[in-house]
MIGUDREN-632031 format. One record per residue (C-alpha): residue in one letter; x, y, z; residue number from 1. Coordinates in nm, 3 decimals, always signed. Layout:
(A, (X, Y, Z), NUM)
...
***
This chain:
(M, (-2.222, -2.144, -0.682), 1)
(M, (-2.523, -2.238, -0.891), 2)
(P, (-2.511, -2.621, -0.915), 3)
(M, (-2.373, -2.731, -1.254), 4)
(T, (-2.283, -3.055, -1.424), 5)
(I, (-1.931, -3.104, -1.550), 6)
(Q, (-2.063, -3.098, -1.907), 7)
(E, (-2.228, -2.761, -1.847), 8)
(I, (-1.904, -2.621, -1.708), 9)
(A, (-1.705, -2.749, -2.006), 10)
(Q, (-1.951, -2.583, -2.241), 11)
(A, (-1.945, -2.256, -2.044), 12)
(V, (-1.565, -2.230, -2.066), 13)
(E, (-1.548, -2.371, -2.421), 14)
(G, (-1.320, -2.648, -2.300), 15)
(R, (-1.247, -3.006, -2.403), 16)
(L, (-1.361, -3.261, -2.145), 17)
(V, (-1.128, -3.558, -2.098), 18)
(G, (-1.087, -3.833, -1.843), 19)
(P, (-1.354, -3.982, -1.610), 20)
(T, (-1.716, -3.874, -1.684), 21)
(A, (-1.612, -3.743, -2.028), 22)
(G, (-1.866, -3.966, -2.201), 23)
(V, (-2.133, -3.962, -1.930), 24)
(P, (-2.449, -3.770, -2.035), 25)
(E, (-2.496, -3.616, -1.691), 26)
(G, (-2.177, -3.617, -1.485), 27)
(P, (-2.123, -3.516, -1.121), 28)
(V, (-2.267, -3.190, -0.997), 29)
(A, (-2.023, -2.917, -0.898), 30)
(V, (-2.113, -2.673, -0.621), 31)
(H, (-1.780, -2.496, -0.550), 32)
(T, (-1.490, -2.355, -0.749), 33)
(V, (-1.143, -2.285, -0.606), 34)
(S, (-0.789, -2.221, -0.730), 35)
(D, (-0.619, -2.327, -0.405), 36)
(S, (-0.587, -2.704, -0.368), 37)
(R, (-0.604, -2.667, +0.012), 38)
(Q, (-0.963, -2.543, -0.022), 39)
(V, (-1.090, -2.840, -0.223), 40)
(G, (-1.391, -3.027, -0.080), 41)
(E, (-1.680, -3.238, -0.201), 42)
(G, (-1.827, -3.117, -0.529), 43)
(T, (-1.539, -2.880, -0.610), 44)
(V, (-1.407, -2.766, -0.946), 45)
(F, (-1.034, -2.697, -0.916), 46)
(V, (-0.892, -2.433, -1.150), 47)
(A, (-0.521, -2.494, -1.208), 48)
(I, (-0.349, -2.158, -1.241), 49)
(K, (+0.022, -2.121, -1.308), 50)
(G, (+0.163, -1.851, -1.080), 51)
(E, (+0.509, -1.705, -1.035), 52)
(R, (+0.605, -1.960, -0.769), 53)
(V, (+0.339, -2.233, -0.775), 54)
(D, (+0.175, -2.412, -1.066), 55)
(G, (-0.171, -2.544, -0.983), 56)
(H, (-0.130, -2.821, -1.239), 57)
(D, (+0.111, -2.989, -0.996), 58)
(F, (-0.185, -3.062, -0.765), 59)
(V, (-0.438, -3.192, -1.020), 60)
(G, (-0.344, -3.552, -0.950), 61)
(R, (-0.435, -3.516, -0.582), 62)
(V, (-0.747, -3.299, -0.567), 63)
(G, (-0.979, -3.587, -0.653), 64)
(E, (-0.890, -3.746, -0.319), 65)
(S, (-1.034, -3.440, -0.143), 66)
(G, (-1.364, -3.449, -0.329), 67)
(A, (-1.300, -3.249, -0.646), 68)
(V, (-1.519, -3.355, -0.937), 69)
(A, (-1.321, -3.183, -1.213), 70)
(A, (-1.017, -2.968, -1.286), 71)
(I, (-0.983, -2.689, -1.539), 72)
(V, (-0.635, -2.714, -1.694), 73)
(D, (-0.437, -2.571, -1.985), 74)
(H, (-0.298, -2.918, -2.067), 75)
(E, (-0.407, -3.268, -1.976), 76)
(V, (-0.230, -3.392, -1.665), 77)
(A, (-0.129, -3.753, -1.714), 78)
(G, (-0.232, -4.003, -1.447), 79)
(A, (-0.491, -3.782, -1.280), 80)
(D, (-0.801, -3.983, -1.186), 81)
(I, (-1.036, -3.689, -1.231), 82)
(A, (-1.229, -3.526, -1.514), 83)
(Q, (-1.024, -3.251, -1.679), 84)
(I, (-1.152, -2.960, -1.884), 85)
(V, (-0.872, -2.846, -2.113), 86)
(V, (-0.871, -2.479, -2.215), 87)
(P, (-0.613, -2.245, -2.371), 88)
(D, (-0.597, -2.019, -2.062), 89)
(T, (-0.728, -2.119, -1.718), 90)
(V, (-0.761, -1.758, -1.592), 91)
(D, (-0.980, -1.674, -1.891), 92)
(A, (-1.179, -1.992, -1.827), 93)
(L, (-1.227, -1.893, -1.463), 94)
(G, (-1.374, -1.562, -1.578), 95)
(A, (-1.601, -1.737, -1.829), 96)
(L, (-1.730, -1.976, -1.562), 97)
(A, (-1.796, -1.686, -1.323), 98)
(R, (-1.981, -1.500, -1.602), 99)
(H, (-2.194, -1.809, -1.658), 100)
(N, (-2.266, -1.840, -1.285), 101)
(I, (-2.389, -1.479, -1.264), 102)
(R, (-2.599, -1.532, -1.576), 103)
(R, (-2.752, -1.844, -1.421), 104)
(R, (-2.835, -1.650, -1.103), 105)
(R, (-3.008, -1.378, -1.303), 106)
(E, (-3.203, -1.641, -1.497), 107)
(A, (-3.320, -1.791, -1.168), 108)
(E, (-3.451, -1.449, -1.063), 109)
(A, (-3.629, -1.408, -1.399), 110)
(D, (-3.791, -1.749, -1.351), 111)
(G, (-3.952, -1.634, -1.027), 112)
(G, (-3.666, -1.696, -0.789), 113)
(K, (-3.525, -1.468, -0.524), 114)
(P, (-3.435, -1.114, -0.637), 115)
(F, (-3.066, -1.049, -0.701), 116)
(T, (-2.867, -0.724, -0.703), 117)
(L, (-2.503, -0.689, -0.804), 118)
(I, (-2.314, -0.387, -0.668), 119)
(G, (-1.975, -0.304, -0.819), 120)
(L, (-1.736, -0.057, -0.660), 121)
(T, (-1.403, +0.097, -0.748), 122)
(G, (-1.178, +0.389, -0.658), 123)
(S, (-0.813, +0.472, -0.600), 124)
(V, (-0.859, +0.446, -0.223), 125)
(G, (-1.125, +0.310, +0.010), 126)
(K, (-1.253, +0.016, -0.194), 127)
(T, (-1.206, -0.255, +0.064), 128)
(T, (-1.332, -0.049, +0.359), 129)
(T, (-1.642, +0.052, +0.162), 130)
(K, (-1.694, -0.311, +0.062), 131)
(D, (-1.671, -0.421, +0.425), 132)
(L, (-1.917, -0.154, +0.543), 133)
(L, (-2.158, -0.228, +0.260), 134)
(K, (-2.145, -0.599, +0.329), 135)
(A, (-2.231, -0.534, +0.694), 136)
(L, (-2.525, -0.315, +0.594), 137)
(L, (-2.668, -0.548, +0.331), 138)
(S, (-2.609, -0.862, +0.538), 139)
(S, (-2.844, -0.719, +0.798), 140)
(M, (-3.118, -0.734, +0.533), 141)
(D, (-3.047, -1.058, +0.344), 142)
(E, (-2.782, -1.304, +0.229), 143)
(T, (-2.483, -1.113, +0.092), 144)
(V, (-2.168, -1.226, -0.087), 145)
(A, (-1.857, -1.006, -0.082), 146)
(P, (-1.487, -1.079, -0.125), 147)
(V, (-1.253, -1.142, +0.165), 148)
(G, (-0.982, -0.875, +0.181), 149)
(S, (-0.901, -0.722, -0.158), 150)
(F, (-1.006, -1.002, -0.391), 151)
(N, (-1.064, -0.756, -0.676), 152)
(N, (-0.865, -0.864, -0.981), 153)
(E, (-0.906, -1.104, -1.274), 154)
(I, (-0.873, -1.402, -1.040), 155)
(G, (-1.019, -1.274, -0.714), 156)
(L, (-1.340, -1.131, -0.858), 157)
(P, (-1.438, -1.444, -1.054), 158)
(L, (-1.366, -1.667, -0.755), 159)
(T, (-1.595, -1.450, -0.543), 160)
(A, (-1.860, -1.440, -0.817), 161)
(L, (-1.855, -1.820, -0.813), 162)
(T, (-1.973, -1.819, -0.449), 163)
(V, (-2.300, -1.658, -0.560), 164)
(G, (-2.578, -1.915, -0.531), 165)
(E, (-2.955, -1.948, -0.552), 166)
(D, (-3.008, -1.785, -0.210), 167)
(T, (-2.772, -1.490, -0.265), 168)
(R, (-2.964, -1.163, -0.254), 169)
(Y, (-2.673, -0.917, -0.286), 170)
(F, (-2.328, -0.950, -0.440), 171)
(V, (-2.075, -0.675, -0.362), 172)
(A, (-1.800, -0.691, -0.626), 173)
(E, (-1.483, -0.491, -0.559), 174)
(M, (-1.305, -0.402, -0.884), 175)
(G, (-0.943, -0.286, -0.901), 176)
(A, (-0.721, -0.202, -1.195), 177)
(N, (-0.360, -0.136, -1.289), 178)
(H, (-0.437, -0.062, -1.654), 179)
(V, (-0.712, +0.084, -1.870), 180)
(G, (-0.948, -0.195, -1.976), 181)
(E, (-0.919, -0.413, -1.666), 182)
(I, (-1.237, -0.290, -1.498), 183)
(A, (-1.420, -0.311, -1.831), 184)
(R, (-1.323, -0.679, -1.844), 185)
(L, (-1.440, -0.738, -1.488), 186)
(T, (-1.779, -0.581, -1.564), 187)
(T, (-1.828, -0.831, -1.847), 188)
(I, (-1.795, -1.104, -1.584), 189)
(A, (-2.013, -0.932, -1.322), 190)
(P, (-2.219, -0.651, -1.482), 191)
(P, (-2.335, -0.430, -1.192), 192)
(D, (-2.688, -0.308, -1.126), 193)
(I, (-2.533, -0.039, -0.906), 194)
(A, (-2.183, +0.106, -0.950), 195)
(I, (-1.995, +0.305, -0.683), 196)
(V, (-1.697, +0.525, -0.773), 197)
(L, (-1.514, +0.653, -0.465), 198)
(K, (-1.217, +0.860, -0.577), 199)
(V, (-0.975, +0.921, -0.860), 200)
(G, (-0.634, +0.950, -0.697), 201)
(V, (-0.275, +0.876, -0.790), 202)
(A, (-0.259, +0.507, -0.699), 203)
(H, (-0.079, +0.320, -0.983), 204)
(L, (+0.006, +0.652, -1.149), 205)
(G, (+0.320, +0.492, -1.292), 206)
(E, (+0.111, +0.226, -1.465), 207)
(F, (-0.154, +0.463, -1.603), 208)
(G, (+0.065, +0.764, -1.683), 209)
(S, (-0.180, +1.037, -1.578), 210)
(V, (-0.470, +1.109, -1.345), 211)
(E, (-0.691, +1.146, -1.652), 212)
(R, (-0.609, +0.791, -1.755), 213)
(I, (-0.690, +0.673, -1.403), 214)
(A, (-1.027, +0.849, -1.431), 215)
(Q, (-1.083, +0.678, -1.764), 216)
(A, (-1.012, +0.338, -1.607), 217)
(K, (-1.242, +0.398, -1.310), 218)
(S, (-1.522, +0.520, -1.539), 219)
(E, (-1.534, +0.176, -1.699), 220)
(I, (-1.744, +0.053, -1.407), 221)
(V, (-2.013, +0.311, -1.492), 222)
(Q, (-2.000, +0.217, -1.859), 223)
(G, (-2.032, -0.147, -1.756), 224)
(L, (-2.363, -0.099, -1.572), 225)
(V, (-2.661, -0.302, -1.690), 226)
(P, (-2.911, -0.095, -1.893), 227)
(G, (-3.074, +0.154, -1.657), 228)
(G, (-2.827, +0.076, -1.378), 229)
(V, (-2.759, +0.327, -1.100), 230)
(A, (-2.430, +0.517, -1.062), 231)
(V, (-2.334, +0.624, -0.708), 232)
(L, (-2.070, +0.897, -0.738), 233)
(N, (-1.850, +1.104, -0.508), 234)
(A, (-1.974, +1.460, -0.565), 235)
(D, (-1.661, +1.606, -0.402), 236)
(D, (-1.424, +1.458, -0.663), 237)
(A, (-1.459, +1.642, -0.994), 238)
(H, (-1.323, +1.348, -1.195), 239)
(V, (-1.581, +1.115, -1.038), 240)
(A, (-1.875, +1.355, -1.057), 241)
(A, (-1.808, +1.400, -1.430), 242)
(M, (-1.888, +1.031, -1.483), 243)
(A, (-2.257, +1.119, -1.454), 244)
(G, (-2.238, +1.207, -1.823), 245)
(I, (-2.183, +0.842, -1.922), 246)
(A, (-2.424, +0.684, -1.672), 247)
(P, (-2.697, +0.476, -1.840), 248)
(G, (-2.958, +0.554, -1.575), 249)
(K, (-3.010, +0.721, -1.239), 250)
(V, (-2.718, +0.899, -1.066), 251)
(L, (-2.687, +0.936, -0.688), 252)
(Y, (-2.423, +1.161, -0.531), 253)
(F, (-2.266, +1.155, -0.185), 254)
(G, (-2.020, +1.390, -0.015), 255)
(V, (-1.917, +1.614, +0.271), 256)
(D, (-1.854, +1.940, +0.085), 257)
(A, (-2.139, +2.179, +0.168), 258)
(A, (-2.109, +2.328, -0.182), 259)
(N, (-2.244, +2.001, -0.326), 260)
(A, (-2.508, +1.931, -0.062), 261)
(D, (-2.800, +2.039, -0.282), 262)
(R, (-2.743, +1.748, -0.523), 263)
(D, (-2.624, +1.481, -0.279), 264)
(A, (-2.862, +1.195, -0.208), 265)
(L, (-2.668, +1.150, +0.117), 266)
(H, (-2.453, +1.413, +0.285), 267)
(A, (-2.249, +1.430, +0.606), 268)
(T, (-2.250, +1.738, +0.828), 269)
(D, (-2.120, +1.828, +1.177), 270)
(L, (-1.812, +1.608, +1.138), 271)
(T, (-1.600, +1.561, +1.452), 272)
(V, (-1.351, +1.298, +1.572), 273)
(D, (-1.288, +1.161, +1.920), 274)
(G, (-0.956, +1.087, +2.088), 275)
(L, (-0.927, +0.756, +1.902), 276)
(D, (-0.989, +0.931, +1.568), 277)
(R, (-1.337, +0.779, +1.534), 278)
(P, (-1.557, +1.017, +1.336), 279)
(S, (-1.908, +1.128, +1.430), 280)
(F, (-2.138, +1.309, +1.190), 281)
(T, (-2.498, +1.367, +1.096), 282)
(L, (-2.620, +1.163, +0.802), 283)
(V, (-2.855, +1.383, +0.598), 284)
(A, (-3.075, +1.248, +0.317), 285)
(D, (-3.215, +1.445, +0.027), 286)
(D, (-3.568, +1.399, +0.167), 287)
(G, (-3.468, +1.574, +0.491), 288)
(D, (-3.432, +1.258, +0.699), 289)
(R, (-3.139, +1.272, +0.944), 290)
(A, (-2.954, +1.028, +1.167), 291)
(P, (-2.651, +1.070, +1.396), 292)
(V, (-2.361, +0.835, +1.320), 293)
(T, (-2.049, +0.745, +1.517), 294)
(L, (-1.829, +0.513, +1.319), 295)
(G, (-1.676, +0.225, +1.509), 296)
(I, (-1.362, +0.240, +1.290), 297)
(P, (-1.109, +0.524, +1.303), 298)
(G, (-1.024, +0.773, +1.030), 299)
(A, (-1.211, +1.084, +0.921), 300)
(H, (-1.149, +0.976, +0.560), 301)
(N, (-1.376, +0.678, +0.624), 302)
(V, (-1.677, +0.910, +0.637), 303)
(M, (-1.677, +0.915, +0.255), 304)
(N, (-1.659, +0.536, +0.247), 305)
(A, (-1.948, +0.515, +0.493), 306)
(L, (-2.152, +0.759, +0.281), 307)
(A, (-2.098, +0.549, -0.030), 308)
(A, (-2.206, +0.231, +0.146), 309)
(A, (-2.501, +0.407, +0.311), 310)
(S, (-2.618, +0.545, -0.026), 311)
(V, (-2.652, +0.195, -0.167), 312)
(A, (-2.817, +0.054, +0.145), 313)
(R, (-3.072, +0.336, +0.143), 314)
(L, (-3.137, +0.285, -0.229), 315)
(L, (-3.210, -0.080, -0.153), 316)
(G, (-3.464, +0.008, +0.117), 317)
(M, (-3.272, +0.023, +0.444), 318)
(P, (-3.403, +0.296, +0.682), 319)
(L, (-3.154, +0.571, +0.770), 320)
(A, (-3.169, +0.495, +1.143), 321)
(D, (-3.077, +0.129, +1.078), 322)
(I, (-2.793, +0.237, +0.851), 323)
(A, (-2.654, +0.460, +1.129), 324)
(R, (-2.681, +0.178, +1.383), 325)
(V, (-2.502, -0.083, +1.169), 326)
(L, (-2.224, +0.159, +1.072), 327)
(G, (-2.164, +0.228, +1.440), 328)
(E, (-2.144, -0.141, +1.521), 329)
(Q, (-1.851, -0.211, +1.287), 330)
(R, (-1.534, -0.226, +1.495), 331)
(R, (-1.311, -0.426, +1.262), 332)
(I, (-1.281, -0.435, +0.887), 333)
(S, (-1.038, -0.623, +0.661), 334)
(P, (-0.691, -0.665, +0.816), 335)
(H, (-0.423, -0.392, +0.810), 336)
(R, (-0.665, -0.105, +0.746), 337)
(M, (-0.656, +0.154, +1.026), 338)
(A, (-0.683, -0.129, +1.280), 339)
(V, (-0.618, +0.004, +1.631), 340)
(S, (-0.481, -0.230, +1.899), 341)
(S, (-0.270, -0.233, +2.214), 342)
(V, (+0.073, -0.395, +2.183), 343)
(E, (+0.295, -0.545, +2.453), 344)
(H, (+0.615, -0.662, +2.290), 345)
(D, (+0.958, -0.728, +2.441), 346)
(G, (+0.902, -0.490, +2.729), 347)
(A, (+0.753, -0.216, +2.514), 348)
(T, (+0.390, -0.108, +2.534), 349)
(F, (+0.224, +0.110, +2.271), 350)
(T, (-0.093, +0.168, +2.069), 351)
(L, (-0.069, +0.047, +1.710), 352)
(I, (-0.257, +0.196, +1.414), 353)
(D, (-0.204, -0.073, +1.151), 354)
(D, (-0.275, +0.066, +0.804), 355)
(S, (-0.008, -0.139, +0.634), 356)
(F, (-0.206, -0.321, +0.367), 357)
(N, (-0.096, -0.084, +0.092), 358)
(A, (-0.011, +0.279, +0.028), 359)
(N, (-0.036, +0.565, -0.220), 360)
(P, (-0.001, +0.940, -0.159), 361)
(D, (-0.372, +0.987, -0.084), 362)
(S, (-0.394, +0.703, +0.167), 363)
(M, (-0.056, +0.800, +0.319), 364)
(R, (-0.184, +1.150, +0.397), 365)
(A, (-0.509, +1.010, +0.537), 366)
(G, (-0.322, +0.771, +0.766), 367)
(L, (-0.084, +1.042, +0.883), 368)
(D, (-0.377, +1.274, +0.953), 369)
(G, (-0.530, +1.003, +1.168), 370)
(L, (-0.205, +0.963, +1.363), 371)
(A, (-0.183, +1.339, +1.416), 372)
(R, (-0.537, +1.351, +1.556), 373)
(F, (-0.501, +1.042, +1.773), 374)
(G, (-0.544, +1.119, +2.141), 375)
(T, (-0.576, +1.495, +2.094), 376)
(Q, (-0.946, +1.511, +2.183), 377)
(D, (-0.907, +1.390, +2.541), 378)
(G, (-0.646, +1.640, +2.657), 379)
(R, (-0.344, +1.410, +2.631), 380)
(T, (-0.057, +1.429, +2.387), 381)
(P, (+0.077, +1.083, +2.307), 382)
(H, (+0.423, +1.027, +2.160), 383)
(R, (+0.337, +0.972, +1.792), 384)
(I, (+0.565, +0.767, +1.566), 385)
(A, (+0.507, +0.730, +1.192), 386)
(V, (+0.668, +0.416, +1.047), 387)
(L, (+0.649, +0.462, +0.672), 388)
(G, (+0.742, +0.232, +0.385), 389)
(A, (+0.774, +0.303, +0.015), 390)
(M, (+0.485, +0.351, -0.226), 391)
(L, (+0.504, +0.169, -0.560), 392)
(E, (+0.377, +0.227, -0.915), 393)
(L, (+0.392, +0.608, -0.896), 394)
(G, (+0.577, +0.678, -1.220), 395)
(G, (+0.865, +0.909, -1.302), 396)
(D, (+0.817, +1.147, -1.008), 397)
(E, (+0.814, +0.875, -0.745), 398)
(E, (+1.109, +1.024, -0.556), 399)
(G, (+0.942, +1.364, -0.543), 400)
(L, (+0.616, +1.212, -0.423), 401)
(H, (+0.801, +1.029, -0.146), 402)
(R, (+0.983, +1.346, -0.040), 403)
(G, (+0.644, +1.518, -0.035), 404)
(I, (+0.503, +1.257, +0.200), 405)
(G, (+0.803, +1.300, +0.430), 406)
(A, (+0.749, +1.676, +0.432), 407)
(Y, (+0.377, +1.631, +0.493), 408)
(A, (+0.445, +1.405, +0.791), 409)
(A, (+0.696, +1.652, +0.932), 410)
(G, (+0.439, +1.930, +0.919), 411)
(L, (+0.186, +1.747, +1.136), 412)
(G, (+0.363, +1.789, +1.470), 413)
(L, (+0.456, +1.422, +1.505), 414)
(D, (+0.731, +1.312, +1.742), 415)
(H, (+0.931, +1.066, +1.532), 416)
(I, (+0.941, +0.949, +1.170), 417)
(I, (+1.095, +0.617, +1.067), 418)
(A, (+1.133, +0.547, +0.694), 419)
(V, (+1.168, +0.174, +0.623), 420)
(G, (+1.363, +0.066, +0.317), 421)
(S, (+1.522, -0.260, +0.207), 422)
(A, (+1.866, -0.412, +0.241), 423)
(T, (+1.810, -0.618, -0.076), 424)
(D, (+1.622, -0.379, -0.307), 425)
(A, (+1.814, -0.060, -0.389), 426)
(R, (+1.519, +0.115, -0.549), 427)
(F, (+1.291, +0.043, -0.256), 428)
(D, (+1.559, +0.162, -0.017), 429)
(A, (+1.608, +0.483, -0.215), 430)
(L, (+1.236, +0.561, -0.198), 431)
(A, (+1.241, +0.525, +0.179), 432)
(E, (+1.545, +0.751, +0.185), 433)
(S, (+1.341, +1.010, -0.008), 434)
(I, (+1.073, +1.001, +0.264), 435)
(A, (+1.340, +1.059, +0.527), 436)
(H, (+1.505, +1.341, +0.334), 437)
(G, (+1.171, +1.512, +0.275), 438)
(A, (+1.095, +1.499, +0.647), 439)
(I, (+1.442, +1.619, +0.747), 440)
(E, (+1.432, +1.914, +0.507), 441)
(A, (+1.085, +2.019, +0.619), 442)
(A, (+1.156, +1.979, +0.991), 443)
(G, (+1.484, +2.168, +0.987), 444)
(G, (+1.635, +1.950, +1.258), 445)
(D, (+1.343, +1.984, +1.500), 446)
(L, (+1.213, +1.629, +1.451), 447)
(P, (+1.389, +1.292, +1.493), 448)
(V, (+1.391, +1.114, +1.156), 449)
(D, (+1.544, +0.771, +1.096), 450)
(W, (+1.603, +0.579, +0.776), 451)
(V, (+1.631, +0.203, +0.837), 452)
(H, (+1.677, -0.081, +0.593), 453)
(D, (+1.430, -0.348, +0.699), 454)
(A, (+1.131, -0.410, +0.923), 455)
(G, (+1.349, -0.573, +1.189), 456)
(Q, (+1.547, -0.251, +1.238), 457)
(A, (+1.220, -0.059, +1.258), 458)
(D, (+1.097, -0.304, +1.521), 459)
(E, (+1.403, -0.248, +1.742), 460)
(L, (+1.382, +0.128, +1.706), 461)
(V, (+1.010, +0.144, +1.789), 462)
(K, (+1.058, -0.075, +2.095), 463)
(R, (+1.340, +0.145, +2.220), 464)
(I, (+1.136, +0.463, +2.176), 465)
(A, (+0.822, +0.312, +2.330), 466)
(R, (+1.013, +0.199, +2.639), 467)
(D, (+1.114, +0.563, +2.693), 468)
(H, (+0.763, +0.704, +2.646), 469)
(A, (+0.473, +0.561, +2.845), 470)
(D, (+0.205, +0.685, +2.602), 471)
(T, (+0.322, +0.596, +2.251), 472)
(V, (+0.115, +0.560, +1.934), 473)
(V, (+0.265, +0.399, +1.622), 474)
(L, (+0.130, +0.422, +1.266), 475)
(L, (+0.240, +0.153, +1.019), 476)
(K, (+0.185, +0.264, +0.660), 477)
(G, (+0.349, +0.141, +0.340), 478)
(S, (+0.305, -0.073, +0.033), 479)
(H, (+0.254, -0.444, +0.081), 480)
(A, (+0.611, -0.505, -0.039), 481)
(S, (+0.748, -0.296, +0.247), 482)
(G, (+0.696, -0.586, +0.489), 483)
(L, (+0.522, -0.362, +0.740), 484)
(S, (+0.214, -0.585, +0.748), 485)
(A, (+0.439, -0.870, +0.863), 486)
(L, (+0.569, -0.640, +1.136), 487)
(A, (+0.211, -0.571, +1.242), 488)
(E, (+0.147, -0.944, +1.265), 489)
(R, (+0.462, -0.985, +1.474), 490)
(W, (+0.330, -0.725, +1.716), 491)
(T, (-0.032, -0.852, +1.716), 492)
(P, (-0.016, -1.228, +1.644), 493)
(D, (-0.369, -1.283, +1.776), 494)
(R, (-0.506, -1.063, +1.497), 495)
(A, (-0.307, -1.219, +1.213), 496)
***
């Protein structure tokens, strides 16, 4: 965070300063901002946010003991021995403070300070993996700030933007949305110099209503570019490529489709995968430069994410050979995203592909494809189990989309499909049942398919199957609400 006085913060969020330091011309200097009272330290501004289960205002009276210099609140908390900045809405104030912090960082650059580049990225799938890869690339060149996990909403993005300081060279801002207008709002907080759009898929289709509305929402990041900013677009997705028409400056394309290679700034050719589903390809630049790449993370779909990250790194001056080396060095990305590990649990031994962070039809198919390929390149045929949870926010055809995923899984030659529902949520349970029915109908009785009602039942079933098959591979894939990520942490507690 750019160091600020309490008075400056109050002015930036248009708040009323009360309590200690309210009348002091130059109050304490703040150097951190958090919304979790457990993260408070010396020089912290605590933003009290009222959530569904916890109200941050309940902790205002205690944060001063941990070093906080002020709290941003929507009402004055009586008895708190700390400066309070009262605002109508603390989430809006958080965004305003983050906007001010980014503006201060740009002013420091204009005054002769260190250069600063803000990269925004969005897409229906692949945002967090691309963010992780891009952070690794840019961090090899200079100090880089990027969110942990999927901190990409109206709270997560501002909190990350408030970690940008005087020495920050690059800020990678992941931007997600459930509605039209959300990304536009995020770009007013952190206007990007470079904007990446990965894919327009069907994630949150139920919230948006149509793929066209999803495309409209994702295009807001291009419209939010600073004047003359650069758009980095997926040439293989027609909805994304069309965003070139609204770009305010230069457009760079990336892709794997040979039909688009003549306009791609970066292109991947000669794509293969090994027995652990790790892709290798040749990275080809528009100037003819080439570099072989073997990703350290599994999933052929991650080639597009790597291309997007590589396009930005190359634009910012990183040589192609260095890009290839750093991409190959990345073995782990954010948790629950195609993370491969060996599990020994209650007498069962198996390989786990943990892709349980979230799910939509596009990412479901990508995860299932990875499971189908796993182990096939080294001459062995492992026993492959797909443990699938429901997908949420898909709209009126959600049952049909779930049946389609079940049918897709059944067509991949897998050995067992387990659909995980809920004993307490009838709708969630019905969606898992749709996965099972889709698989059963497509397989015609040639594939074992189970429909269970919680993660514990899935756990027992997987253990029983794995004990009977020495070489078992398990894919966990479902929405966060499915509880499958908790099952992954039960199986791999050292990675939690």
